[in-house]
N, C-alpha and C positions, 0 to 999 in steps of 0.2 A: 924303199917304198914311200918314205916321207917326201922325198924329192919329187917322185911321180905325182903324189897327191897334191903337192904345192903347185906344180906346173899345170895340173888339170884344173885346179881351182882358179889359177890365173886365166886360163883359156875361157872359163865360163863367166868370168867377170865382164860386165858390160862396159863399153867405153864411156867415159864421163860425158862426152859430147852427145853420144847417142842417147844416154840416159836423160840428158836435158831436153833433147828433142822429144822423147817419149812423154816427159812431163808437160812440155809445151803443147803437144798434140792432145793430151788428156784435158788440159785446161780449156783449149779451144773447143774441143768436143762438148764439154760441159756448158760453155757459153752458148753454143748453137742449140743445144738441147733445151736450155732455159728459154731462149728466144722463141723457138718453135712451140714450146709448151705454153708460153705466154700468148702466142699467136692464137692457139686454139681456144684458150680460156676467154680471151677478149672477143673472138669471133662469136662465141656462144651468147654473148651479151647483146648482140644486135648492132644496128647501124654500121653495117659492114659492106664494103664494095667487093663484088666478085669479078672474076676474070676468066678468060680461057687461055691456057698456057700456050704460047707460040710454038709452032711445030719445029722451029729451028733449035729449040732446047733439046729435042729428042736427038737430033743429029749431033749436037755438041756433046751429048752424053756418050754417044758411040765413039766420037773422036777422042775424048779424054780417056775412055776405057782402053782404047787401042794404045794410047801413049803410055799407059802403065805397063803394058807388055814390052814396048820398045825400050823403056828405061830399065826394066828388069833384066832383059837379055843384054842390054848394054853393059850393065854392071858385071854380068857373067863373062862377057867378052873381054872386059878390062882385066878381070882376074886371070883369064887365060892368056893374057898378053896378045890378044887378037885385035891389034890397034885399028886396022882398016875397018873391020866389022864394028868395033866399038864407036869409031867416029861416025859411021853411017847411022847407027842406031841412036846415038845421042843427037845427031842432026835431025833425024826423023822425029824424035821426041820433042825437040824444040819447035819444029815446024807444026807438029800436031798441037802443041800447046798454044802457039800463036793463032792457029786456025780456031781452036776452042775459044780463045779470047775474043776473036772477031765475031763468032757466032753468039757468044754471050752478050756482047754489045748490041748486036742486032735484036736478040731476043728481048732484052730489057728495054730497048728503044721501042719495040713494038708493044710491049706490055705497058710502058709509060703512056703511050698514046691511046691504047685500048682502055685504060682506066678513066679516060675522059668521056667514054661512051660505054658505061658499064651497068651492071645490075646492083641495086642496093636492096638487100633482103628479098631477092627474087624479082623485083620490078625493074624493067629495062628503062633506062633514061636516055634521052637523045643527047644530052650534053650535061656535064657536071663542071664544077669549078676546077681551076687549074690544079694539077696533081702536085702536092708538096709534102715534105717530110712531116710538117706539123699540121697536116690536114686531117682527113679521115683516118681513124686508127689503123685500118688495113694498109693505107699508104705508108704510115709511119713504120710499121713492122716490115713492110716490103723493102723500104729504103734502107733500113738498118741492116737487115739480113743480107740484102744485095751488096751493100757497101762493105760489110765485113768479108763477105765471100770474095769480092773483088780485091780487097787488100791481101787476102791469103793467096789468091791466084797470082797477083803481081809479084809477091814474094817468091813464089815458086818459079815464075818465069825468070826473075833475076838470078836465082840459084842455077837454073838450067843454062842461062847465058854464061855464067862463070865457068861451069863445067864444060860448056861447048868450046869456049876460047882456050881453056886449058887442054882440051882434047887435041887441038890442032897446033900445039907447040911442036916445033921441029924435033926437040930432044926431050924425051921423057926418061929421067934417070931414076926417079923414085916412084914405085908403083904402090902408093898409099891409097887404099880404098875408102878410108874413113869419110872424107868429105863427099865422095861420090855416093856412098851408101846412105849418108844422112840426107843428101839431096833426093835420092831415090825414095827414101822413107817419106819425106815431106810431100813429094809429088804424088805418091800413092795416097797420102792423107787428103790432098786436095781433090783427087779423083773420088775417093770414098765420100768426102764431104759434099761434093756436088751431087753425086748419085742420091745421097740422103735428102738433100734439098729438093732435087728434081722430083723424087717420089712424093715428098711432103707437099710440094706445090701442086703436083698432079692430083693428089687425093683431096686437097683442100681448095681446088679452084672453083 
């Protein structure tokens, strides 16, 4: 009985690398929660530039949402040793991730130029000064949030690239899922983070 209990306890123990990833995601979530809270507090004080969220952000949200399904089923296929299916799903995830990145670039590019012809406290201006990180408070928050989001996205793409190249190795002798599961966890986090930011920007535009 004691042996069974010990083995059960070992199975329930979380992998150290996964635990570190959970801690990292928790700290990153708190950072974005703090930034978005600060955004709303500063907006209420006035002198704020408003914008209309580019439509491409909606499509990018759909794309990254689909990619969460492909990476999830990719992990399942790897565990079942269905390597052709696994390679197909990981390839699809990487392509969707790249498509998401391109759409994000287009969206923030449009937003950047839109902020040069924006509303300040409800009044439409024909033209404003150049958009910069140390300019209007709305620009500062937008640049910081977008920059951090971009850094997290690029980290996810790098992780997917590593998984992608490993998937197409000719010989797979060790079916260790830890690295793949951590990559999948992080990509789900990037997905959830963007959906949170998308809804936040949508409500506060």
